[in-house]
N, C-alpha and C positions, 0 to 999 in steps of 0.2 A: 874209265875207258880212255885210252890214248887216241888223240885225234890231232891231225895237222889242219889248221884253219887257214884258208886263204884269206888274205887281207880284206877282200871284198865282203866276206862274211862279217868281220868285225865292224866294218864301215856300215853295212846295212843294219846290223844289230844296234849300233849306237844311234843311227838315224831314226829307227822305230823299234820300240820294245815289243810291238805286236809282231806275230809271225815267227817262223822258225829261226831266222838269224837273231832276233831278240831273245828267244829262248836259249839259244846257244851261248850268247854273251852272258846272260844271267847265270847259266849253268857253269860257265868258266869262272865268273866272279865268285860263285858259291863253292868252288872247288869240286863240283860234281863231274867235271871232265878234267882229264890230264892233257893239257895242250903240249904238243911236241914241236920244237923248233930249234933251229941253229941260229947263230949270230946274224947271218944274212937276213933270215926271215924276221927276227926280232927287230933288226934295224929298219926293215921295211915297215913293220907295224908302227914303230915310233914316228918315222918320217911321214907316212900317209895319214895317220890319225891326228897328227898335229898340223896338217895343212889348213891354212886359214879359210879356204873355200868351204870346208865342212862346218866350221863354226862350233866344233865340239868344245864344251867347257873343259879347260885344261885339267881341272880336278877330276872330271869323269875319265879322261884319257889316262891320267896318272893312276887312278884307282884300277882301271882295267889292266893297264900294263903291269902294275904291281901284283895284281891277282894272277895274271898269266905267269909272271916270273916266279911267284910263290908256289904255284901248283904245277909248274911245267916240268917236263922231262927234256933236259937240254942235250942236244946232240952236238958233239965237238966238231967233227969234220966228216960229214957223209961223203961217200964217193960221188964224183960228178955224175950227173944224169947222162946216160949213154945215147938217148934219142933226142933229136932236135924237136923243140916245141915252137909254136908260132911266136911266142914271146920268151926269150931266153931267161928273163927274170923269173919265170914260173918254174924253172927247172929245180931250184932248191926245194920247193914244196914236194915234188915227186921224189926227189932224192932222200929227203928226210922221212917221208912216209914209207918208202921202200926199206930204208935202213932200220926202221923200228917196227915194221909190220903194222903201221897205223893206217887208218882211213884218212883220206884227204877230202875235206869238205870245201866246196867252192860254189859260188853263184854263177860261175862261167865255165861250165864243163867243156865248152868248145875250145877253151884254151888248153885243154888236156885231151887231145885226140886219143881215141881208144887204142889205136895202133902204137901210140907212144907210152902208154901207161904201164906196160908189162904186167906185173902181178899186183899192182896197186889198185885198191878199190877207191874210186872217185865218186862221191855222192853230192847231190845238191843239198842245201840245208833242209829242205822238206823231206827228202829221202832219208837223211840222217836222223832227223827227229822222229819220223815214222818208225824207223828201225829201233831206236831207243825205246820208244813207247810200246812197241810190240814185243820187246825183249830179244830182238834179233840183232845182236851186235857183232 
């Protein structure tokens, strides 16, 4: 299943293996999910996950980024997102999801107001995992 993962899902999954974000990170590592991203999103993953304040072991970050790269559907240049979001840095996530028909999973749904989503499905990690487990993708 193709899925656009907001960076906060990866951070939460690395902070704790328990719970939906941890399940999502493990599924991405195992190749059970097909992450979708463009270079802007990939660069954000790299920059955020390597921040010293998180204290993630560099090897763990390298393994995660390597697995994401290996299993990913790479988007070359999605069209710019037409609706303004509270944080313009979030626009690539919606643009990539819309361009590929993917679900966007985020721990901060308020950053993606319903009126700005257009046809993109935005789910919390819990909602996403529940859908996967129930077979509703």
